[in-house]
N, CA and C of each residue as an Amber inpcrd file, in Angstrom:
protein
   579
  29.0650000 -13.8310000  10.4690000  28.2210000 -13.4160000   9.3770000
  27.4090000 -12.2010000   9.8110000  27.4760000 -11.1260000   9.0590000
  26.7550000  -9.9080000   9.3950000  25.5620000  -9.7220000   8.4780000
  24.4090000  -9.3570000   9.0570000  23.2290000  -9.0740000   8.2410000
  22.7840000  -7.6240000   8.3920000  23.3940000  -6.8880000   9.3030000
  23.0590000  -5.4800000   9.4920000  23.5950000  -4.6850000   8.3080000
  22.7120000  -3.9190000   7.6520000  23.1230000  -3.2080000   6.4440000
  23.0260000  -1.6950000   6.5530000  22.3580000  -1.1750000   7.5840000
  22.1870000   0.2760000   7.6880000  21.7990000   0.6530000   9.1060000
  21.9280000   1.9350000   9.4030000  21.4450000   2.4790000  10.6680000
  20.0310000   3.0020000  10.4870000  19.5620000   3.8200000  11.4180000
  18.2200000   4.3870000  11.3170000  18.2690000   5.8550000  11.7020000
  17.8520000   6.7100000  10.7930000  17.8430000   8.1580000  11.0050000
  16.4010000   8.6110000  11.2280000  16.1790000   9.4500000  12.2130000
  14.8500000   9.9930000  12.4920000  14.7380000  11.3550000  11.8260000
  13.6940000  11.5180000  11.0020000  13.4620000  12.7950000  10.3360000
  12.4080000  13.5820000  11.1090000  12.1860000  14.8090000  10.6990000
  11.2060000  15.6620000  11.3610000   9.8090000  15.0450000  11.3120000
   9.4290000  14.4500000  10.1680000   8.0980000  13.8590000  10.0630000
   7.9370000  12.6200000  10.9360000   9.0440000  11.9640000  11.3200000
   8.9680000  10.8050000  12.2080000   8.5240000  11.1970000  13.6100000
   8.6830000  12.4540000  13.9590000   8.3270000  12.8850000  15.3110000
   6.8100000  12.9420000  15.5050000   6.0700000  12.9690000  14.4040000
   4.6180000  12.8920000  14.4610000   4.2540000  11.4190000  14.4090000
   4.1420000  10.7870000  15.5510000   3.9250000   9.3400000  15.5680000
   2.5800000   9.0000000  16.2110000   1.5470000   9.2150000  15.4400000
   0.2020000   8.9200000  15.8990000  -0.0130000   7.4190000  16.0020000
  -0.7850000   7.0250000  16.9950000  -1.0980000   5.6190000  17.1920000
  -2.4300000   5.2380000  16.5790000  -2.7430000   3.9750000  16.6650000
  -4.0360000   3.4720000  16.2130000  -4.0660000   3.0670000  14.7580000
  -5.1830000   2.4630000  14.3780000  -5.3840000   1.9920000  13.0150000
  -6.5510000   2.7130000  12.3620000  -6.4320000   2.9510000  11.0440000
  -7.5150000   3.5430000  10.2470000  -8.4290000   2.4650000   9.6930000
  -7.8410000   1.3580000   9.2530000  -8.6220000   0.3250000   8.5770000
  -8.0170000  -1.0510000   8.8220000  -8.8980000  -2.0550000   8.8370000
  -8.4910000  -3.4510000   8.9680000  -9.1850000  -4.2410000   7.8590000
  -8.3980000  -4.9990000   7.1050000  -8.9180000  -5.8860000   6.0730000
  -8.4840000  -7.3030000   6.4300000  -9.4400000  -8.2290000   6.5150000
  -9.1300000  -9.6070000   6.8840000  -9.4450000 -10.5490000   5.7340000
  -8.5810000 -11.5510000   5.5720000  -8.7840000 -12.5770000   4.5600000
  -8.2680000 -13.9060000   5.0600000  -8.4890000 -14.9450000   4.2780000
  -8.0310000 -16.2780000   4.6350000  -6.7010000 -16.5720000   3.9520000
  -5.7710000 -17.1100000   4.7040000  -4.4310000 -17.4030000   4.1900000
  -4.5080000 -18.3430000   2.9860000  -5.4330000 -19.3000000   3.0170000
  -5.5620000 -20.2490000   1.8970000  -5.9250000 -19.5630000   0.5880000
  -6.4550000 -18.3440000   0.6530000  -6.8630000 -17.6190000  -0.5540000
  -5.7170000 -16.8400000  -1.2090000  -4.5510000 -16.7530000  -0.5330000
  -3.4110000 -16.0150000  -1.0870000  -2.8420000 -16.8100000  -2.2630000
  -2.7740000 -16.1590000  -3.4260000  -2.2610000 -16.8240000  -4.6340000
  -0.7730000 -16.5550000  -4.8130000  -0.3810000 -15.2730000  -4.7970000
   1.0280000 -14.9130000  -4.9950000   1.3750000 -13.6930000  -4.1560000
   2.6460000 -13.6040000  -3.8170000   3.1670000 -12.4160000  -3.1480000
   4.4920000 -12.0490000  -3.7990000   4.8230000 -10.7740000  -3.7510000
   6.1380000 -10.3220000  -4.1830000   6.7300000  -9.5340000  -3.0340000
   7.7670000 -10.0860000  -2.4370000   8.4760000  -9.4310000  -1.3440000
   9.7530000  -8.8210000  -1.9150000   9.9170000  -7.5210000  -1.7570000
  11.0770000  -6.8300000  -2.3070000  12.2790000  -7.0330000  -1.3920000
  13.3610000  -7.5200000  -1.9540000  14.5690000  -7.7910000  -1.1780000
  15.1490000  -6.5010000  -0.6100000  15.5360000  -6.5610000   0.6490000
  16.2190000  -5.4370000   1.2900000  15.3300000  -4.3090000   1.7640000
  14.0110000  -4.3730000   1.5100000  13.1300000  -3.2780000   1.9320000
  12.0730000  -3.7120000   2.9360000  11.9440000  -4.9850000   3.1790000
  10.9690000  -5.5510000   4.1100000   9.5540000  -5.0970000   3.7730000
   9.1970000  -5.2900000   2.4880000   7.8630000  -4.9030000   2.0540000
   7.3320000  -5.8880000   1.0290000   6.0090000  -5.8880000   0.9000000
   5.3390000  -6.5870000  -0.1870000   4.9090000  -5.5350000  -1.2020000
   5.2560000  -5.7480000  -2.4740000   4.7560000  -4.8630000  -3.5250000
   3.5560000  -5.4970000  -4.2170000   3.3410000  -6.7830000  -3.9840000
   2.1660000  -7.4650000  -4.4940000   1.7400000  -8.5060000  -3.4760000
   0.4430000  -8.5660000  -3.2610000  -0.1390000  -9.5340000  -2.3280000
  -1.4930000  -9.8970000  -2.9160000  -1.4970000 -10.8500000  -3.8410000
  -2.6920000 -11.1280000  -4.6440000  -3.4240000 -12.3740000  -4.1620000
  -4.7540000 -12.3150000  -4.2650000  -5.6110000 -13.4420000  -3.9290000
  -5.9870000 -14.2010000  -5.1900000  -6.4330000 -15.4420000  -4.9980000
  -6.8820000 -16.2460000  -6.1240000  -8.1640000 -15.6890000  -6.7280000
  -8.5010000 -16.1710000  -7.9010000  -9.7070000 -15.7110000  -8.6060000
 -10.9470000 -15.9530000  -7.7510000 -11.7870000 -14.9300000  -7.6570000
 -13.0280000 -15.0390000  -6.9000000 -12.8600000 -15.0110000  -5.3940000
 -11.6590000 -14.6920000  -4.9140000 -11.3850000 -14.6230000  -3.4730000
 -11.3050000 -13.1640000  -3.0590000 -11.7310000 -12.8640000  -1.8240000
 -11.8160000 -11.4840000  -1.3650000 -11.2540000 -11.3220000   0.0390000
 -10.9340000 -10.0780000   0.3810000 -10.6900000  -9.6990000   1.7660000
 -11.8680000  -8.8300000   2.1840000 -12.0550000  -8.6990000   3.4890000
 -13.2340000  -8.0070000   3.9950000 -12.8240000  -6.9250000   4.9890000
 -13.4210000  -5.7560000   4.8110000 -13.1180000  -4.6350000   5.6970000
 -13.9030000  -4.7850000   6.9950000 -13.2110000  -4.6270000   8.1120000
 -13.8340000  -4.6580000   9.4290000 -13.7020000  -3.2680000  10.0370000
 -14.8360000  -2.6330000  10.2740000 -14.8250000  -1.3220000  10.9170000
 -14.9350000  -1.5090000  12.4190000 -14.5620000  -0.4860000  13.1620000
 -14.4390000  -0.5990000  14.6150000 -14.6810000   0.7550000  15.2510000
 -14.8810000   0.7550000  16.5670000 -15.0160000   2.0090000  17.3090000
 -13.7190000   2.7970000  17.2190000 -13.8450000   4.1100000  17.1770000
 -12.6560000   4.9710000  17.1210000 -11.7250000   4.6910000  18.2970000
 -10.4550000   4.7440000  17.9790000  -9.3840000   4.6220000  18.9700000
  -9.4440000   3.3180000  19.7710000  -9.8410000   2.2280000  19.1040000
  -9.8250000   0.9200000  19.7750000  -8.9660000  -0.1030000  19.0400000
  -8.5930000   0.1560000  17.7920000  -7.8760000  -0.8400000  16.9950000
  -6.3690000  -0.6510000  17.1170000  -5.6600000  -1.7760000  17.1860000
  -4.1970000  -1.7520000  17.3460000  -3.6150000  -3.0730000  16.8570000
  -2.2960000  -3.0710000  16.6360000  -1.5960000  -4.3390000  16.5190000
  -0.2930000  -4.2410000  17.2800000   0.1590000  -5.3810000  17.7660000
   1.4570000  -5.4700000  18.4220000   2.2500000  -6.5800000  17.7500000
   3.5590000  -6.4290000  17.7480000   4.4670000  -7.4480000  17.2240000
   5.6490000  -7.5210000  18.1820000   5.7120000  -8.5920000  18.9640000
   6.7450000  -8.7440000  19.9900000   7.6270000  -9.9340000  19.6620000
   8.9150000  -9.6660000  19.4430000   9.8500000 -10.7160000  19.0460000
  10.6310000 -11.2360000  20.2430000  10.8650000 -12.5350000  20.2420000
  11.7570000 -13.1690000  21.2100000  12.6800000 -14.1040000  20.4410000
  13.8700000 -14.3060000  21.0110000  14.8530000 -15.1800000  20.3590000
  15.3270000 -16.2130000  21.3640000  15.2680000 -17.4860000  20.9500000
  15.7020000 -18.5720000  21.8120000  16.2890000 -19.6800000  20.9480000
  17.4220000 -20.1990000  21.3530000  18.1000000 -21.2760000  20.6190000
  18.3310000 -20.9370000  19.1510000  18.6050000 -19.6520000  18.8650000
  18.9070000 -19.2170000  17.5060000  17.7000000 -18.9710000  16.6280000
  16.4970000 -19.1310000  17.1660000  15.2820000 -18.9060000  16.3780000
  14.5250000 -17.6940000  16.9070000  14.0230000 -16.8900000  15.9870000
  13.2310000 -15.7170000  16.3570000  11.7620000 -15.9940000  16.0620000
  10.9290000 -15.6890000  17.0390000   9.4760000 -15.8010000  16.8810000
   8.8890000 -14.4230000  17.1670000   7.9980000 -13.9560000  16.2890000
   7.3210000 -12.6850000  16.4800000   5.8530000 -12.9910000  16.7820000
   5.4560000 -12.7370000  18.0230000   4.0660000 -12.9440000  18.4120000
   3.2810000 -11.6950000  18.0390000   2.2360000 -11.8670000  17.2350000
   1.4460000 -10.7300000  16.7800000   0.0480000 -10.7940000  17.3780000
  -0.4980000  -9.6050000  17.6310000  -1.8750000  -9.5040000  18.1230000
  -2.5430000  -8.3460000  17.4120000  -3.7510000  -8.5860000  16.9340000
  -4.5770000  -7.5560000  16.3120000  -5.8470000  -7.4660000  17.1320000
  -6.1560000  -6.2600000  17.6310000  -7.3410000  -6.0750000  18.4510000
  -8.1830000  -4.9160000  17.9570000  -9.4930000  -5.0430000  18.1260000
 -10.4070000  -3.9570000  17.7610000 -11.7360000  -4.1720000  18.4670000
 -12.5090000  -3.1040000  18.5950000 -13.7900000  -3.1550000  19.2780000
 -14.9170000  -2.8680000  18.2980000 -15.8820000  -3.7810000  18.2390000
 -17.0430000  -3.6340000  17.3670000 -18.2030000  -3.1160000  18.2190000
 -18.8190000  -1.9880000  17.8280000 -19.9170000  -1.4490000  18.6210000
 -21.2020000  -2.2680000  18.4620000 -21.9840000  -2.3180000  19.5040000
 -23.2910000  -2.9740000  19.5670000 -23.1960000  -4.4850000  19.3830000
 -24.0420000  -5.1750000  20.0970000 -24.1650000  -6.6170000  19.9470000
 -25.4440000  -6.8680000  19.1700000 -25.2780000  -7.3540000  17.9480000
 -26.4170000  -7.6100000  17.0650000 -26.2410000  -8.9850000  16.4280000
 -27.2670000  -9.4490000  15.7110000 -27.1420000 -10.7480000  15.0470000
 -26.0720000 -10.7080000  13.9570000 -25.8720000  -9.5350000  13.3200000
 -24.8270000  -9.4350000  12.2970000 -23.4350000  -9.5320000  12.9180000
 -23.2510000  -8.8820000  14.0660000 -21.9800000  -8.9890000  14.7910000
 -21.7500000 -10.4420000  15.2000000 -22.7980000 -11.0930000  15.7060000
 -22.6640000 -12.4950000  16.1370000 -22.2830000 -13.3980000  14.9570000
 -22.8680000 -13.1280000  13.7980000 -22.5580000 -13.9380000  12.6100000
 -21.0880000 -13.7750000  12.2100000 -20.5710000 -12.5310000  12.2100000
 -19.1560000 -12.3140000  11.8560000 -18.2380000 -12.9630000  12.8880000
 -18.5850000 -12.8620000  14.1710000 -17.7640000 -13.4900000  15.2200000
 -17.7190000 -15.0010000  15.0520000 -18.8630000 -15.5700000  14.7070000
 -18.9110000 -17.0150000  14.4980000 -18.0040000 -17.4070000  13.3330000
 -18.0250000 -16.6140000  12.2580000 -17.1470000 -16.8890000  11.1190000
 -15.6780000 -16.7380000  11.5110000 -15.3500000 -15.6580000  12.2340000
 -13.9570000 -15.4540000  12.6580000 -13.4830000 -16.5920000  13.5490000
 -14.3370000 -17.0230000  14.4640000 -13.9290000 -18.0630000  15.4130000
 -13.7600000 -19.4180000  14.7500000 -14.3730000 -19.6170000  13.5820000
 -14.2820000 -20.9080000  12.8880000 -13.3500000 -20.8980000  11.6800000
 -12.7680000 -19.7470000  11.3480000 -11.8730000 -19.6740000  10.1980000
 -10.4990000 -20.2160000  10.5790000  -9.9750000 -21.0530000   9.7350000
  -8.6660000 -21.6490000   9.9910000  -7.6020000 -20.8940000   9.1950000
  -6.9990000 -19.9040000   9.8050000  -5.9090000 -19.1810000   9.1650000
  -6.3050000 -17.8770000   8.5290000  -6.1140000 -16.7780000   9.2510000
  -6.4290000 -15.4400000   8.7610000  -5.1500000 -14.6440000   8.5260000
  -5.2230000 -13.6970000   7.6090000  -4.1890000 -12.6720000   7.5040000
  -4.8990000 -11.3310000   7.5380000  -4.1630000 -10.2810000   7.8530000
  -4.7440000  -8.9420000   7.9050000  -3.8330000  -7.9590000   7.1940000
  -4.4480000  -6.9900000   6.5300000  -3.7350000  -5.8110000   6.0480000
  -4.3070000  -4.6640000   6.8700000  -3.4330000  -3.9960000   7.6200000
  -3.8840000  -2.9130000   8.4980000  -3.2540000  -1.6050000   8.0560000
  -4.0420000  -0.5430000   8.1020000  -3.5750000   0.7970000   7.7350000
  -3.4470000   1.6160000   9.0050000  -2.2610000   2.1980000   9.2250000
  -2.0140000   2.9430000  10.4520000  -2.2400000   4.4400000  10.2530000
  -2.3310000   5.1550000  11.3590000  -2.4150000   6.6140000  11.3300000
  -1.0240000   7.2470000  11.2630000   0.0140000   6.4630000  11.4230000
   1.3790000   6.9980000  11.4970000   1.9150000   7.3180000  10.1120000
   1.2450000   8.2270000   9.4120000   1.7230000   8.5960000   8.0820000
   2.7650000   9.7080000   8.2050000   3.4470000   9.9710000   7.1060000
   4.4800000  11.0060000   7.1300000   4.0840000  12.2140000   6.2810000
   2.8010000  12.3520000   6.0080000   2.3400000  13.4670000   5.1940000
   2.2040000  13.1030000   3.7280000   2.9480000  12.1070000   3.2800000
   2.8670000  11.6650000   1.8880000   2.4630000  10.2040000   1.7960000
   2.9930000   9.3920000   2.6770000   2.7430000   7.9540000   2.6460000
   1.8410000   7.5360000   3.7950000   0.9370000   6.6110000   3.5080000
   0.1610000   5.9480000   4.5490000   0.7400000   4.5510000   4.6690000
   0.9850000   4.1170000   5.8790000   1.6310000   2.8340000   6.0850000
   0.6120000   1.7320000   6.3100000   0.7540000   0.6520000   5.5290000
  -0.0580000  -0.5410000   5.6730000   0.8750000  -1.7010000   5.9520000
   0.4440000  -2.6130000   6.8300000   1.2680000  -3.7620000   7.1900000
   0.4690000  -5.0420000   7.0510000   1.1720000  -6.1270000   6.7060000
   0.5600000  -7.4410000   6.5700000   0.8690000  -8.2510000   7.8220000
  -0.1850000  -8.6930000   8.5060000  -0.0520000  -9.5310000   9.6940000
  -0.5680000 -10.9260000   9.3600000   0.0580000 -11.9420000   9.9290000
  -0.4210000 -13.3040000   9.7090000   0.0790000 -13.9490000   8.4310000
   1.0960000 -13.3520000   7.8140000   1.6950000 -13.9220000   6.6120000
   3.1330000 -13.4410000   6.5460000   4.0740000 -14.3270000   6.2780000
   5.4630000 -13.9070000   6.1390000   6.1690000 -14.7630000   5.0970000
   7.4200000 -14.4750000   4.8520000   8.1940000 -15.1720000   3.8250000
   8.9660000 -16.3660000   4.3670000   8.7740000 -16.6880000   5.6450000
   9.4960000 -17.8130000   6.2370000   8.5430000 -18.9310000   6.6450000
   7.5340000 -18.6140000   7.4590000   6.6140000 -19.6270000   7.9850000
   5.3620000 -19.8500000   7.1450000   4.9730000 -18.8740000   6.3450000
   3.6680000 -18.9690000   5.6770000   3.5990000 -20.1750000   4.7610000
   2.4490000 -20.8410000   4.7510000   1.1390000 -20.3940000   5.2190000
   0.8490000 -20.6750000   6.6920000   1.8350000 -21.1230000   7.4670000
   1.5900000 -21.4250000   8.8760000   1.7400000 -20.2210000   9.7980000
   2.0090000 -19.0380000   9.2650000   2.1950000 -17.8380000  10.0840000
   0.8850000 -17.0890000  10.3150000  -0.2290000 -17.7710000  10.1850000
  -1.5380000 -17.1380000  10.1980000  -1.9590000 -16.5860000  11.5590000
  -2.9400000 -15.6870000  11.5080000  -3.6350000 -15.2200000  12.7000000
  -4.8210000 -16.1400000  12.9500000  -5.1950000 -16.2770000  14.2070000
  -6.4110000 -17.0090000  14.5210000  -7.1740000 -16.2950000  15.6170000
  -8.4390000 -16.5750000  15.6790000  -9.3310000 -15.9650000  16.6500000
  -8.8660000 -16.3560000  18.0560000  -8.5660000 -15.3680000  18.8890000
  -8.1510000 -15.6350000  20.2660000  -9.2970000 -15.3830000  21.2380000
 -10.0390000 -14.2850000  21.0160000 -11.1710000 -13.9980000  21.8980000
 -12.1140000 -12.9840000  21.2690000 -13.3560000 -13.0330000  21.7360000
 -14.3830000 -12.0860000  21.3540000 -15.2140000 -11.8050000  22.5970000
 -14.7710000 -10.8710000  23.3910000 -15.4150000 -10.5990000  24.6750000
 -16.5410000  -9.5880000  24.4960000 -17.7530000 -10.0120000  24.8160000
 -18.9090000  -9.1360000  24.6660000 -19.3480000  -8.5840000  26.0170000
 -19.8920000  -7.3510000  25.9640000 -20.2920000  -6.6870000  27.1940000
 -21.4360000  -5.7250000  26.8850000 -22.5680000  -5.8910000  27.5620000
 -23.6690000  -4.9530000  27.3930000 -23.5810000  -3.8130000  28.3980000
 -22.7410000  -3.9850000  29.4150000 -22.7210000  -2.9990000  30.4880000
 -23.9560000  -3.1500000  31.3480000 -24.0250000  -2.3790000  32.4310000
 -25.1850000  -2.4620000  33.3120000 -25.9230000  -1.1320000  33.4330000
 -25.2790000  -0.0520000  33.0550000 -25.9040000   1.2700000  33.1280000
 -26.2200000   1.7660000  31.7250000 -27.1300000   2.7270000  31.6390000
 -27.6020000   3.2290000  30.3500000 -26.4700000   3.7390000  29.4580000
 -25.4660000   4.3810000  30.0260000 -24.3820000   4.9340000  29.2140000
 -23.1570000   4.0260000  29.1130000 -23.2580000   2.7970000  29.5870000
 -22.1630000   1.8380000  29.4430000 -22.0220000   1.4200000  27.9770000
 -20.8400000   0.9660000  27.6350000 -20.5910000   0.4920000  26.2720000
 -21.3330000  -0.8140000  26.0180000 -21.8220000  -0.9780000  24.8210000
 -22.4210000  -2.2130000  24.3350000 -21.5360000  -2.6070000  23.1620000
 -20.6820000  -3.6220000  23.3580000 -19.5960000  -3.8420000  22.4030000
 -19.0480000  -5.2550000  22.4650000 -18.2310000  -5.5700000  21.4620000
 -17.4530000  -6.8020000  21.4360000 -15.9970000  -6.4380000  21.1840000
 -15.1190000  -6.9040000  22.0540000 -13.6810000  -6.6830000  21.8920000
 -13.0970000  -7.9410000  21.2590000 -12.5600000  -7.7910000  20.0400000
 -12.0430000  -8.9200000  19.2660000 -10.5190000  -8.9200000  19.3250000
  -9.9330000 -10.1040000  19.5350000  -8.4730000 -10.2570000  19.4830000
  -8.1320000 -11.4390000  18.5910000  -7.2150000 -11.1890000  17.6600000
  -6.6550000 -12.2250000  16.8040000  -5.1690000 -12.3100000  17.1150000
  -4.6230000 -13.5190000  17.2210000  -3.2070000 -13.6800000  17.5480000
  -2.5460000 -14.6760000  16.6080000  -1.2290000 -14.5960000  16.5360000
  -0.4860000 -15.5370000  15.7150000   1.0050000 -15.4190000  15.9440000
   1.7510000 -16.3000000  15.3110000   3.2110000 -16.3130000  15.3970000
   3.7900000 -16.2200000  13.9970000   4.7480000 -15.3270000  13.8350000
   5.4340000 -15.1530000  12.5660000   6.9350000 -15.3290000  12.8080000
   7.7000000 -15.4620000  11.7370000   9.1490000 -15.6080000  11.8500000
   9.8710000 -14.3050000  11.5450000   9.1290000 -13.2500000  11.2190000
   9.7140000 -11.9390000  10.9490000   8.6880000 -10.8740000  11.3230000
   9.1660000  -9.6630000  11.5070000   8.2490000  -8.5580000  11.7910000
   7.3370000  -8.3420000  10.5820000   6.1080000  -7.8350000  10.8100000
   5.1950000  -7.6160000   9.6870000   5.8180000  -6.7410000   8.6000000
   5.6190000  -7.1600000   7.3590000   6.1310000  -6.3990000   6.2200000
   5.1570000  -5.2820000   5.8650000   5.7060000  -4.1690000   5.3990000
   4.8630000  -3.0870000   4.9100000   4.2850000  -3.5020000   3.5570000
   3.0450000  -3.1080000   3.3080000   2.4140000  -3.3680000   2.0190000
   2.4580000  -2.0810000   1.2070000   3.2760000  -2.0930000   0.1410000
   3.4450000  -0.9450000  -0.7560000   3.0910000  -1.4340000  -2.1590000
   1.8030000  -1.3790000  -2.5190000   1.3800000  -2.0030000  -3.7730000
   1.9460000  -1.3180000  -5.0080000   2.3750000  -2.1470000  -5.9580000
   2.8250000  -1.5960000  -7.2350000   1.6440000  -1.4530000  -8.1950000
   0.5230000  -2.1120000  -7.8590000  -0.6770000  -2.0400000  -8.6940000
  -1.7660000  -1.2460000  -7.9980000  -2.9940000  -1.7300000  -8.1280000
  -4.1670000  -1.0190000  -7.6060000  -4.2400000  -1.0400000  -6.0900000
  -3.6310000  -2.0270000  -5.4490000  -3.7090000  -2.1070000  -3.9970000
  -5.0280000  -2.6980000  -3.5540000  -5.6700000  -2.0790000  -2.5710000
  -6.9450000  -2.5660000  -2.0380000  -8.0650000  -1.7280000  -2.6470000
  -9.0400000  -2.4070000  -3.2500000 -10.1430000  -1.6970000  -3.9000000
 -11.4310000  -2.4700000  -3.7040000 -12.5720000  -1.7580000  -3.6730000
 -13.8690000  -2.4260000  -3.5780000 -13.9980000  -3.3610000  -4.7730000
 -14.3650000  -4.6110000  -4.5060000 -14.3980000  -5.6130000  -5.5610000
 -15.7670000  -5.7620000  -6.1990000 -16.8210000  -5.6810000  -5.4050000
 -18.1800000  -5.8860000  -5.9070000 -19.1050000  -4.8640000  -5.2690000
 -20.4020000  -5.0970000  -5.4260000 -21.3880000  -4.1910000  -4.8250000
 -21.4410000  -4.3360000  -3.3060000 -20.9230000  -5.4360000  -2.7710000
 -20.8940000  -5.6260000  -1.3230000 -19.8790000  -4.6450000  -0.7420000
 -20.3380000  -3.7350000   0.1040000 -19.4660000  -2.6580000   0.6050000
 -18.2670000  -3.1610000   1.3810000 -18.3400000  -4.3730000   1.9480000
 -17.2320000  -4.8940000   2.7300000 -16.3070000  -5.8140000   1.9370000
 -16.6020000  -6.0650000   0.6740000 -15.8330000  -7.0200000  -0.1190000
 -14.7970000  -6.2750000  -0.9540000 -13.5320000  -6.6410000  -0.8070000
 -12.4330000  -5.9240000  -1.4590000 -11.5260000  -6.9010000  -2.1730000
 -10.8850000  -6.4100000  -3.2290000  -9.8250000  -7.1600000  -3.8850000
  -8.4980000  -6.5540000  -3.4590000  -7.4530000  -7.3120000  -3.6150000
  -6.1170000  -6.8350000  -3.2490000  -5.1400000  -7.3290000  -4.3000000
  -4.2730000  -6.4000000  -4.7700000  -3.2620000  -6.7810000  -5.7750000
  -1.9280000  -6.1890000  -5.4200000
């Protein structure tokens, strides 16, 4: 049985392959109402939350945010281990409150926006949710390492890592509707469609 349907051609714009993430939006897997995964394209065109449910934007220090997706195959099953990492500047009570929420949330998903655009498209990917394991393909809090440093110019920061297991590589999010938009007056509260 063959599932390979095409090769891969590299275009001129593919040679500009910037790393890092522009934005991270986190939500709870239990809040996902519906998804539309387009056959043959490995993308979501709709990823909607239930009524009154939101995702939240997490900002980070420049050039600290990343995700990895590493697949292994054993006994005919493929597992994709995913990791999302980012660094939050300063240790404050607000940072501590968000860390406490992240560490106690049971099942997160993320929509991440990369810098690897092609001049026309910006690429967003969904981590912690897939069409095979979900809702069990979630991300969970792995660590939140804080450091004040010891010298005046040392970093004062928290390095956050979320990890999870999926059954497929993260799908690209290509919204057919509004996509991600500010939902209310709360600057970090967003809706997704």
